[in-house]
C-alpha positions in Angstrom: 100.7 157.6 83.0 102.5 159.7 79.5 102.9 158.4 76.3 105.6 158.7 74.0 104.9 157.6 70.3 101.6 156.0 71.9 103.6 153.6 74.2 102.8 154.0 77.8 105.7 155.5 80.2 105.6 153.3 83.3 107.8 156.4 85.7 109.0 153.4 87.7 111.2 152.8 85.4 112.5 156.7 84.5 112.3 157.9 87.8 113.2 157.1 91.8 110.1 157.8 93.6 111.1 157.6 97.1 111.9 160.9 98.5 111.4 162.6 101.8 107.9 163.9 102.5 106.7 167.3 101.9 105.6 169.5 104.7 102.3 170.4 105.1 101.8 173.5 102.5 99.9 175.7 104.9 102.1 174.8 108.0 104.9 177.4 106.2 102.6 180.1 106.2 101.4 182.6 108.5 98.7 181.4 111.3 95.3 182.4 110.7 92.3 181.2 112.7 90.8 177.9 111.1 87.1 177.0 110.7 85.3 173.9 109.3 85.3 172.3 105.9 83.3 169.5 105.7 82.1 166.9 103.0 79.6 164.2 103.0 81.9 161.7 101.0 85.4 163.0 102.3 87.0 161.9 105.7 90.1 163.5 106.9 92.9 161.3 106.4 91.3 158.9 104.5 91.1 157.8 100.8 89.9 159.8 98.5 86.9 158.0 96.8 87.9 156.7 92.9 85.3 159.1 91.3 87.0 161.9 92.3 90.4 160.8 90.2 91.7 161.6 87.2 90.9 157.9 86.2 87.4 157.6 88.0 84.5 160.5 87.0 87.0 163.3 87.6 84.3 165.1 89.6 85.0 167.5 92.3 83.7 166.2 95.4 80.6 168.1 97.4 82.2 170.7 100.0 80.9 172.8 103.1 82.2 174.9 105.4 81.0 177.1 108.6 82.2 179.0 111.4 84.3 181.2 109.1 84.6 185.2 110.8 82.0 187.7 110.2 84.1 190.4 108.5 84.2 187.3 105.5 83.7 189.3 102.1 84.1 186.1 99.7 86.3 182.8 99.5 88.8 180.9 97.4 89.0 177.2 97.2 91.6 174.8 96.2 93.2 171.4 96.0 96.9 171.1 96.2 99.0 168.0 96.1 102.1 168.5 98.4 103.5 165.1 97.2 104.0 165.7 93.4 107.0 164.5 92.2 108.0 168.3 91.3 109.9 171.1 93.2 106.4 172.7 93.5 103.6 170.4 94.2 100.7 170.3 91.8 97.2 172.4 91.9 94.3 170.2 91.1 91.9 172.8 91.5 91.5 177.1 92.2 88.0 179.0 92.2 88.2 182.6 93.1 85.9 184.8 94.2 82.9 182.9 95.7 80.5 185.1 97.2 80.2 184.9 101.3 76.3 183.9 101.0 78.0 180.8 99.5 78.7 178.1 102.0 78.8 174.7 100.2 79.3 173.4 96.7 77.9 170.1 95.3 79.6 167.7 93.7 80.9 168.0 90.3 80.6 172.1 91.1 84.3 172.4 89.5 83.3 170.7 86.5 83.2 174.6 84.9 82.4 178.1 85.9 78.8 177.7 84.6 78.3 175.2 87.5 79.8 178.0 90.3 77.5 180.3 91.5 77.9 184.3 92.0 80.2 185.5 89.4 83.2 183.1 91.0 85.4 181.0 88.4 87.8 178.8 87.9 91.8 179.4 87.7 93.9 177.0 85.3 95.2 174.1 87.3 98.6 172.8 86.8 97.6 170.3 84.0 95.7 173.3 81.9 92.6 172.7 83.2 89.8 175.4 84.2 88.1 173.1 86.2 88.7 170.4 88.8 91.1 168.0 87.9 90.8 164.8 89.9 94.0 163.3 91.9 96.7 161.6 89.4 99.5 160.4 91.3 102.4 158.5 89.2 101.5 154.9 89.1 103.6 153.0 91.6 104.2 156.1 93.8 103.3 156.5 97.2 100.1 157.8 98.5 99.8 161.7 98.0 97.9 163.8 100.4 95.3 166.1 98.5 94.8 169.4 100.8 91.3 171.2 100.0 91.5 174.5 101.3 88.5 177.4 101.8 89.9 180.8 102.1 87.7 183.2 104.2 89.3 186.7 102.6 88.2 190.2 103.5 87.5 191.6 100.0 84.7 191.2 98.0 86.7 190.1 95.0 90.9 189.4 93.7 91.8 190.6 90.7 92.1 187.4 88.8 91.2 185.9 85.7 90.7 182.5 83.8 94.4 182.9 82.8 95.7 183.4 86.5 97.9 180.6 87.7 96.7 178.6 90.8 100.1 179.8 92.4 99.3 183.7 92.1 95.5 183.0 93.4 97.1 181.6 96.7 99.6 184.2 96.7 97.2 186.8 96.0 94.7 184.9 98.5 97.6 185.5 101.4 97.5 188.7 102.1 93.6 188.8 102.3 93.0 185.8 104.3 90.8 186.1 107.4 90.9 182.3 107.8 91.4 179.0 106.5 89.6 175.6 107.0 91.3 172.5 105.4 90.5 168.9 104.7 93.4 166.2 103.5 92.8 163.1 102.0 94.7 160.4 100.2 94.9 158.7 96.8 97.0 156.3 95.3 97.2 154.7 91.7 
C-alpha cells in the first residue's frame, strides 16, 4: 500500500485488479533439465508463511537443492512474482555467483551480501533492495505466485555487480543454465 501526503492508498479504489493469469515464467524459456529444490518451511503450492512477507519479518526462507548436473560450476537464485500488476512481473530476490559447493541457504541468508557464502552477491530487487524483499501483493488482490528458482550454471561467475538488474541477471543466466529447480508458493495480503 503506497501513500500520498501520508494518506494510505487503497489500490482497489484506483485500479481494477481483475486480470488474466500470467504464464509460468520458466515455461516460456528453452527447456532444461530439472533438479530438486526444497525448504523446511515452504511447501510447493502452499501459502508462504507471513514471516517471509514484506509485512512480516521480511526474511528469506531456507532453501536446499540437490541433483544438479556434475558439470555445474555455480548457481544463481531468484524469486519472481509473475502475478504482480505490472507488464513484467516483480523480482523479489536475486543472488549471483554462489559457488558450486554451496547447496543450501539458511533462513535470512538474503538479508545482505555479508550473509551470503563464497563471494556471492545480491542484485537489486525491483523495489531497489540489495537483499531479499518479501512478498507484498496489493491489498485485496488475488493470491500471487512466488517462484523461487535455483539455476545451475556452466560458469564460475557471471559478470554482474550489485547494480545489475534482476532481469539482466536472469537474461545472463539463461545462456549458461544447465538445469533449473523451482519451488512455487502463494501469498495474498
